[in-house]
MARMIVO-355282 format. One record per residue (C-alpha): x, y, z; residue in one letter. Coordinates in Angstrom, 1 decimal. Layout:
N
<site><c1>X</c1><c2>Y</c2><c3>Z</c3><rest>A</rest></site>
...
% end
This chain:
120
<site><c1>112.6</c1><c2>154.6</c2><c3>95.8</c3><rest>X</rest></site>
<site><c1>111.5</c1><c2>152.1</c2><c3>98.9</c3><rest>X</rest></site>
<site><c1>113.0</c1><c2>153.1</c2><c3>102.4</c3><rest>X</rest></site>
<site><c1>114.2</c1><c2>149.7</c2><c3>102.8</c3><rest>X</rest></site>
<site><c1>116.0</c1><c2>150.1</c2><c3>99.5</c3><rest>X</rest></site>
<site><c1>119.1</c1><c2>150.6</c2><c3>101.6</c3><rest>X</rest></site>
<site><c1>119.2</c1><c2>147.2</c2><c3>103.4</c3><rest>X</rest></site>
<site><c1>119.4</c1><c2>144.7</c2><c3>100.1</c3><rest>X</rest></site>
<site><c1>122.4</c1><c2>143.6</c2><c3>98.7</c3><rest>X</rest></site>
<site><c1>123.8</c1><c2>144.9</c2><c3>95.8</c3><rest>X</rest></site>
<site><c1>122.4</c1><c2>141.9</c2><c3>93.6</c3><rest>X</rest></site>
<site><c1>119.4</c1><c2>141.2</c2><c3>95.6</c3><rest>X</rest></site>
<site><c1>120.9</c1><c2>137.9</c2><c3>96.8</c3><rest>X</rest></site>
<site><c1>121.5</c1><c2>136.8</c2><c3>100.4</c3><rest>X</rest></site>
<site><c1>124.3</c1><c2>135.9</c2><c3>102.3</c3><rest>X</rest></site>
<site><c1>124.1</c1><c2>132.7</c2><c3>104.1</c3><rest>X</rest></site>
<site><c1>123.7</c1><c2>132.8</c2><c3>108.2</c3><rest>X</rest></site>
<site><c1>125.4</c1><c2>130.2</c2><c3>110.2</c3><rest>X</rest></site>
<site><c1>123.0</c1><c2>127.5</c2><c3>111.9</c3><rest>X</rest></site>
<site><c1>121.5</c1><c2>129.5</c2><c3>114.5</c3><rest>X</rest></site>
<site><c1>122.2</c1><c2>133.0</c2><c3>113.5</c3><rest>X</rest></site>
<site><c1>118.6</c1><c2>133.9</c2><c3>112.1</c3><rest>X</rest></site>
<site><c1>117.0</c1><c2>132.7</c2><c3>115.6</c3><rest>X</rest></site>
<site><c1>118.6</c1><c2>135.2</c2><c3>117.9</c3><rest>X</rest></site>
<site><c1>119.9</c1><c2>132.7</c2><c3>119.9</c3><rest>X</rest></site>
<site><c1>122.7</c1><c2>132.6</c2><c3>121.4</c3><rest>X</rest></site>
<site><c1>124.4</c1><c2>128.8</c2><c3>121.5</c3><rest>X</rest></site>
<site><c1>127.0</c1><c2>128.0</c2><c3>123.3</c3><rest>X</rest></site>
<site><c1>130.4</c1><c2>127.1</c2><c3>122.4</c3><rest>X</rest></site>
<site><c1>130.3</c1><c2>124.0</c2><c3>120.9</c3><rest>X</rest></site>
<site><c1>126.8</c1><c2>124.0</c2><c3>120.0</c3><rest>X</rest></site>
<site><c1>126.2</c1><c2>123.8</c2><c3>116.4</c3><rest>X</rest></site>
<site><c1>122.1</c1><c2>124.1</c2><c3>116.3</c3><rest>X</rest></site>
<site><c1>119.5</c1><c2>123.8</c2><c3>118.6</c3><rest>X</rest></site>
<site><c1>118.6</c1><c2>120.0</c2><c3>118.3</c3><rest>X</rest></site>
<site><c1>122.5</c1><c2>119.9</c2><c3>119.5</c3><rest>X</rest></site>
<site><c1>122.0</c1><c2>121.7</c2><c3>122.5</c3><rest>X</rest></site>
<site><c1>118.5</c1><c2>119.7</c2><c3>123.2</c3><rest>X</rest></site>
<site><c1>121.4</c1><c2>116.2</c2><c3>123.7</c3><rest>X</rest></site>
<site><c1>122.9</c1><c2>117.6</c2><c3>127.1</c3><rest>X</rest></site>
<site><c1>122.1</c1><c2>115.3</c2><c3>129.6</c3><rest>X</rest></site>
<site><c1>121.1</c1><c2>118.0</c2><c3>132.6</c3><rest>X</rest></site>
<site><c1>123.7</c1><c2>116.9</c2><c3>135.4</c3><rest>X</rest></site>
<site><c1>122.1</c1><c2>119.5</c2><c3>137.6</c3><rest>X</rest></site>
<site><c1>121.2</c1><c2>117.5</c2><c3>141.0</c3><rest>X</rest></site>
<site><c1>117.6</c1><c2>117.5</c2><c3>141.3</c3><rest>X</rest></site>
<site><c1>117.4</c1><c2>115.2</c2><c3>138.0</c3><rest>X</rest></site>
<site><c1>121.1</c1><c2>113.8</c2><c3>137.7</c3><rest>X</rest></site>
<site><c1>120.5</c1><c2>110.4</c2><c3>138.2</c3><rest>X</rest></site>
<site><c1>117.8</c1><c2>110.2</c2><c3>136.1</c3><rest>X</rest></site>
<site><c1>120.4</c1><c2>110.9</c2><c3>133.0</c3><rest>X</rest></site>
<site><c1>118.2</c1><c2>112.6</c2><c3>130.7</c3><rest>X</rest></site>
<site><c1>118.4</c1><c2>114.8</c2><c3>127.6</c3><rest>X</rest></site>
<site><c1>117.4</c1><c2>119.0</c2><c3>128.3</c3><rest>X</rest></site>
<site><c1>115.3</c1><c2>117.7</c2><c3>125.2</c3><rest>X</rest></site>
<site><c1>114.1</c1><c2>114.2</c2><c3>127.4</c3><rest>X</rest></site>
<site><c1>112.6</c1><c2>116.4</c2><c3>130.5</c3><rest>X</rest></site>
<site><c1>111.1</c1><c2>118.8</c2><c3>128.0</c3><rest>X</rest></site>
<site><c1>108.9</c1><c2>116.2</c2><c3>126.2</c3><rest>X</rest></site>
<site><c1>108.0</c1><c2>114.7</c2><c3>129.8</c3><rest>X</rest></site>
<site><c1>106.0</c1><c2>118.2</c2><c3>131.4</c3><rest>X</rest></site>
<site><c1>104.1</c1><c2>115.5</c2><c3>133.5</c3><rest>X</rest></site>
<site><c1>107.2</c1><c2>114.9</c2><c3>136.0</c3><rest>X</rest></site>
<site><c1>108.9</c1><c2>117.7</c2><c3>134.3</c3><rest>X</rest></site>
<site><c1>108.1</c1><c2>120.8</c2><c3>134.3</c3><rest>X</rest></site>
<site><c1>107.5</c1><c2>122.4</c2><c3>137.5</c3><rest>X</rest></site>
<site><c1>111.5</c1><c2>121.3</c2><c3>137.8</c3><rest>X</rest></site>
<site><c1>111.9</c1><c2>123.4</c2><c3>134.3</c3><rest>X</rest></site>
<site><c1>109.7</c1><c2>126.4</c2><c3>135.2</c3><rest>X</rest></site>
<site><c1>111.5</c1><c2>126.8</c2><c3>138.3</c3><rest>X</rest></site>
<site><c1>114.5</c1><c2>127.1</c2><c3>136.4</c3><rest>X</rest></site>
<site><c1>113.7</c1><c2>129.3</c2><c3>133.8</c3><rest>X</rest></site>
<site><c1>112.3</c1><c2>131.3</c2><c3>136.7</c3><rest>X</rest></site>
<site><c1>115.8</c1><c2>131.0</c2><c3>138.9</c3><rest>X</rest></site>
<site><c1>118.6</c1><c2>130.2</c2><c3>136.3</c3><rest>X</rest></site>
<site><c1>119.3</c1><c2>133.1</c2><c3>134.2</c3><rest>X</rest></site>
<site><c1>122.1</c1><c2>134.7</c2><c3>135.9</c3><rest>X</rest></site>
<site><c1>123.5</c1><c2>131.1</c2><c3>137.7</c3><rest>X</rest></site>
<site><c1>125.9</c1><c2>130.2</c2><c3>135.8</c3><rest>X</rest></site>
<site><c1>127.3</c1><c2>126.7</c2><c3>134.9</c3><rest>X</rest></site>
<site><c1>125.2</c1><c2>124.2</c2><c3>134.6</c3><rest>X</rest></site>
<site><c1>121.8</c1><c2>125.8</c2><c3>136.0</c3><rest>X</rest></site>
<site><c1>122.1</c1><c2>128.9</c2><c3>133.6</c3><rest>X</rest></site>
<site><c1>122.7</c1><c2>126.7</c2><c3>130.7</c3><rest>X</rest></site>
<site><c1>120.0</c1><c2>124.7</c2><c3>130.9</c3><rest>X</rest></site>
<site><c1>118.1</c1><c2>128.0</c2><c3>131.7</c3><rest>X</rest></site>
<site><c1>119.2</c1><c2>129.5</c2><c3>128.2</c3><rest>X</rest></site>
<site><c1>118.1</c1><c2>126.4</c2><c3>126.6</c3><rest>X</rest></site>
<site><c1>114.7</c1><c2>126.1</c2><c3>127.6</c3><rest>X</rest></site>
<site><c1>114.7</c1><c2>130.3</c2><c3>126.5</c3><rest>X</rest></site>
<site><c1>115.5</c1><c2>128.7</c2><c3>123.4</c3><rest>X</rest></site>
<site><c1>113.1</c1><c2>126.8</c2><c3>122.6</c3><rest>X</rest></site>
<site><c1>110.4</c1><c2>129.3</c2><c3>124.1</c3><rest>X</rest></site>
<site><c1>109.8</c1><c2>126.7</c2><c3>126.9</c3><rest>X</rest></site>
<site><c1>107.1</c1><c2>129.1</c2><c3>128.1</c3><rest>X</rest></site>
<site><c1>105.3</c1><c2>129.6</c2><c3>125.8</c3><rest>X</rest></site>
<site><c1>105.0</c1><c2>125.8</c2><c3>124.1</c3><rest>X</rest></site>
<site><c1>101.1</c1><c2>125.1</c2><c3>123.5</c3><rest>X</rest></site>
<site><c1>100.4</c1><c2>122.2</c2><c3>125.8</c3><rest>X</rest></site>
<site><c1>101.6</c1><c2>124.0</c2><c3>128.6</c3><rest>X</rest></site>
<site><c1>99.3</c1><c2>127.0</c2><c3>128.2</c3><rest>X</rest></site>
<site><c1>98.0</c1><c2>128.5</c2><c3>131.5</c3><rest>X</rest></site>
<site><c1>94.2</c1><c2>127.6</c2><c3>131.3</c3><rest>X</rest></site>
<site><c1>96.2</c1><c2>123.5</c2><c3>131.3</c3><rest>X</rest></site>
<site><c1>97.4</c1><c2>124.1</c2><c3>134.8</c3><rest>X</rest></site>
<site><c1>96.0</c1><c2>124.1</c2><c3>138.3</c3><rest>X</rest></site>
<site><c1>95.2</c1><c2>127.9</c2><c3>139.0</c3><rest>X</rest></site>
<site><c1>98.5</c1><c2>128.9</c2><c3>141.1</c3><rest>X</rest></site>
<site><c1>100.4</c1><c2>126.7</c2><c3>140.5</c3><rest>X</rest></site>
<site><c1>102.6</c1><c2>124.8</c2><c3>137.7</c3><rest>X</rest></site>
<site><c1>100.9</c1><c2>121.8</c2><c3>137.8</c3><rest>X</rest></site>
<site><c1>99.5</c1><c2>120.4</c2><c3>134.9</c3><rest>X</rest></site>
<site><c1>96.1</c1><c2>119.2</c2><c3>134.7</c3><rest>X</rest></site>
<site><c1>95.2</c1><c2>115.9</c2><c3>133.9</c3><rest>X</rest></site>
<site><c1>92.4</c1><c2>114.7</c2><c3>131.7</c3><rest>X</rest></site>
<site><c1>90.5</c1><c2>111.4</c2><c3>131.1</c3><rest>X</rest></site>
<site><c1>89.6</c1><c2>111.0</c2><c3>127.5</c3><rest>X</rest></site>
<site><c1>86.6</c1><c2>109.3</c2><c3>126.4</c3><rest>X</rest></site>
<site><c1>86.0</c1><c2>106.4</c2><c3>124.5</c3><rest>X</rest></site>
<site><c1>83.1</c1><c2>106.7</c2><c3>122.5</c3><rest>X</rest></site>
% end
């Protein structure tokens, strides 16, 4: 008998999961999934005037990476809007995005190195 046999359901079938429950991410009340969470418009003072959603901020690292990195570092236990954005960034694993590799930043900064693509 397998040592994992006790984890199987009696009929060997899976039970349905609520959206977000399989990701290990606790979604805020009223949010159905990460895509829905990303549509939240950030009203934090530094970016409120831009009227950008969380997803739009993430999609523009040239202009927002340093700020989003700051939010990740300082927003975890602040409550309210700052904590909400911080939790969203953690949920999407913003600090692990392939385009944000440490080797693409200037040493000792969060500033993204821009490169010119040669045209053959």
